C-alpha positions as CSV (number, residue, x, y, z in Angstrom):
1,L,0.0,0.0,0.0
2,L,2.9,2.3,0.9
3,C,4.5,1.6,-2.5
4,I,1.3,2.5,-4.3
5,I,0.7,5.7,-2.4
6,L,4.3,6.9,-2.7
7,N,4.3,6.0,-6.4
8,I,1.3,8.3,-6.9
9,V,2.5,11.1,-4.7
10,I,6.2,11.3,-5.6
11,P,7.1,12.0,-9.3
12,D,9.6,9.7,-10.9
13,H,13.1,11.0,-11.5
14,N,14.8,10.6,-14.8
15,A,17.0,7.5,-14.1
16,Q,19.7,6.7,-16.6
17,G,20.7,3.2,-17.7
18,V,17.6,1.5,-16.2
19,E,16.0,-1.3,-18.0
20,E,12.7,-0.3,-19.5
21,F,9.6,-2.5,-20.3
22,N,6.4,-1.3,-21.9
23,V,3.9,-3.0,-19.6
24,Q,0.4,-3.5,-21.2
25,Y,-2.2,-2.3,-18.7
26,S,-5.9,-3.1,-19.2
27,S,-7.0,0.2,-17.6
28,E,-5.7,3.5,-16.2
29,F,-6.6,2.3,-12.7
30,S,-4.6,-0.8,-13.2
31,R,-1.6,1.2,-14.3
32,L,-2.0,3.5,-11.3
33,I,-1.9,0.5,-8.9
34,L,0.6,-1.9,-10.5
35,S,3.2,0.5,-11.9
36,A,4.6,0.9,-8.4
37,F,5.9,-2.6,-8.6
38,V,7.7,-2.2,-12.0
39,R,10.9,-0.6,-10.8
40,W,14.7,-1.3,-11.0
41,D,15.5,-5.1,-11.0
42,A,11.8,-6.0,-10.8
43,V,11.6,-4.9,-14.5
44,H,14.1,-7.6,-15.4
45,Y,12.2,-10.4,-13.6
46,I,8.8,-9.3,-15.1
47,K,10.3,-8.9,-18.6
48,I,12.0,-12.4,-18.4
49,A,8.7,-13.9,-17.1
50,C,6.8,-12.4,-20.0
51,E,9.2,-12.6,-22.9
52,G,12.1,-14.9,-21.8
53,Y,15.8,-13.9,-21.9
54,S,16.4,-11.4,-24.7
55,S,19.8,-9.9,-23.8
56,E,23.1,-11.0,-22.3
57,H,22.9,-8.7,-19.2
58,Q,19.7,-10.5,-18.1
59,L,21.7,-13.7,-17.5
60,V,22.6,-12.5,-14.0
61,F,18.9,-13.0,-13.1
62,F,18.4,-16.7,-12.4
63,P,15.4,-18.3,-14.3
64,V,13.6,-20.0,-11.3
65,Y,11.8,-16.9,-10.0
66,P,10.6,-15.7,-13.4
67,T,9.4,-19.2,-14.2
68,I,7.4,-19.5,-10.9
69,I,5.7,-16.1,-11.4
70,R,5.0,-17.0,-15.1
71,L,3.2,-20.1,-13.9
72,I,1.2,-18.2,-11.3
73,A,0.3,-15.6,-14.0
74,S,-0.9,-18.3,-16.3
75,L,-3.2,-19.5,-13.6
76,I,-4.4,-16.0,-12.9
77,T,-5.2,-15.4,-16.5
78,C,-7.2,-18.6,-16.7
79,L,-9.3,-17.5,-13.7
80,C,-9.6,-13.9,-14.8
81,N,-9.2,-13.2,-18.5
82,C,-10.0,-9.5,-18.2
83,I,-6.4,-8.6,-17.4
84,T,-3.2,-8.7,-19.5
85,M,-0.5,-11.2,-19.1
86,H,1.8,-8.4,-17.9
87,E,-0.6,-7.5,-15.2
88,A,-1.0,-11.1,-14.2
89,V,2.8,-11.5,-13.9
90,I,3.0,-8.4,-11.6
91,I,0.1,-9.5,-9.5
92,G,1.4,-13.1,-9.3
93,A,4.9,-11.9,-8.2
94,V,3.5,-9.5,-5.5
95,A,1.1,-12.2,-4.2
96,L,3.9,-14.8,-4.1
97,N,6.2,-12.5,-2.3
98,I,3.6,-11.5,0.3
99,V,2.7,-15.1,1.0
100,S,6.4,-16.1,1.1
101,F,7.1,-13.2,3.5
102,L,4.3,-14.3,5.9
103,C,5.6,-17.9,5.8
104,T,9.1,-16.6,6.4
105,L,7.9,-14.8,9.6
106,Q,6.5,-18.1,10.8
107,V,9.7,-20.0,10.1
108,L,11.6,-17.2,12.0
109,R,9.2,-17.5,14.9
110,H,10.0,-21.3,15.2
111,L,13.7,-21.0,14.4
112,I,14.8,-18.3,16.9
113,P,13.8,-20.3,20.1
114,L,15.8,-23.2,18.8
115,I,18.9,-21.1,18.6
116,Y,18.2,-19.0,21.7
117,P,16.0,-21.2,24.0
118,E,16.1,-18.6,26.8
119,I,14.3,-15.9,24.6
120,S,11.1,-14.7,26.1
121,V,7.8,-14.5,24.2
122,S,7.8,-10.7,24.2
123,S,11.4,-10.6,22.9
124,L,10.5,-13.1,20.2
125,N,7.5,-11.0,19.2
126,T,9.7,-7.9,19.1
127,V,12.2,-9.6,16.9
128,V,9.6,-10.7,14.4
129,F,7.9,-7.3,14.5
130,M,11.2,-5.5,13.9
131,F,12.0,-7.8,11.0
132,S,8.6,-7.3,9.4
133,M,8.6,-3.5,9.8
134,N,12.2,-2.8,8.8
135,P,12.5,-0.2,6.0
136,A,14.1,-2.8,3.6
137,N,11.0,-5.0,3.7
138,V,9.8,-3.3,0.6
139,F,12.0,-5.8,-1.2
140,F,9.9,-8.6,0.3
141,T,6.9,-7.3,-1.5
142,V,8.0,-6.0,-4.9
143,P,9.0,-8.5,-7.6
144,Y,12.4,-9.4,-6.2
145,T,13.7,-12.8,-5.1
146,E,14.4,-11.7,-1.4
147,S,11.1,-13.1,0.0
148,L,11.3,-16.5,-1.5
149,F,15.1,-16.7,-0.9
150,S,14.6,-15.9,2.8
151,L,11.8,-18.5,3.1
152,F,14.0,-21.3,1.5
153,S,17.1,-20.3,3.4
154,W,15.5,-20.1,6.8
155,T,13.4,-23.2,6.2
156,G,16.7,-25.0,5.5
157,F,18.3,-23.7,8.7
158,Y,15.2,-24.7,10.6
159,L,15.3,-28.3,9.3
160,F,19.0,-28.5,9.9
161,T,18.5,-27.2,13.5
162,I,15.9,-29.9,14.2
163,N,18.3,-32.6,12.9
164,R,16.7,-33.0,9.5
165,E,20.0,-32.5,7.8
166,L,19.2,-34.4,4.5
167,L,15.8,-32.7,4.2
168,S,17.4,-29.3,4.8
169,I,19.3,-29.7,1.5
170,I,16.2,-29.2,-0.5
171,P,15.2,-25.7,0.6
172,L,18.9,-24.6,0.7
173,F,19.4,-25.8,-2.8
174,L,16.2,-24.0,-3.9
175,A,17.6,-20.8,-2.3
176,S,20.7,-21.1,-4.4
177,T,18.6,-21.4,-7.6
178,L,17.2,-18.0,-6.8
179,R,20.3,-16.0,-6.0
180,S,24.0,-16.9,-6.5
181,N,24.8,-15.9,-2.9
182,G,22.6,-18.8,-1.8
183,I,25.7,-21.0,-2.0
184,L,27.0,-19.0,1.0
185,N,24.4,-20.7,3.2
186,I,26.9,-23.5,3.5
187,I,28.9,-21.2,5.8
188,V,26.1,-21.5,8.3
189,I,25.7,-25.3,8.3
190,F,29.2,-26.5,7.4
191,P,30.9,-25.9,10.7
192,V,28.2,-27.8,12.6
193,S,28.2,-30.7,10.0
194,Y,32.0,-30.9,10.2
195,T,32.0,-31.0,14.0
196,H,29.3,-33.6,13.9
197,L,31.2,-35.8,11.5
198,R,34.4,-35.5,13.6
199,A,32.5,-36.6,16.7
200,H,31.5,-39.8,14.9
């Protein structure tokens, strides 16, 4: 909601060297609401989801996220054929990110007490609230990979913490298919795994 309001109130500046994409909107109201989510790297993901890879510089954006939002958009257009595919991709991406973010908060709520058993309920609630209200959480709503990446990474950490090491590989692998720095998740689990192997 804040993205939409600020997009209406604050005029765009003339950014240089930013990827452009001519989104097809079905109405002026749709443009007013959805254009807030077509900014910066979100343009690349939406464009790839709609048209596939068309230039070399797009290769830094992994294909899993655009593929997922394309599939969601296909479902949306089947249920509601009064919107364009471009609009469906944007709506699908935002919906996916909001749901992923809410699931991430639940994983966080279960993970923190496992790492810090002495944490109080009020402190836990404060941590979750601060995470959900931090200024950077806009990236968990707009069509970026942060929301899904966090969900997969923290789910992997949670499964690893409850001694489901083999199962934790799946979400950690999925996280690395969204962002290249997902491979760095091994820094979190490798020391524990190495210590465990040495103990046996």
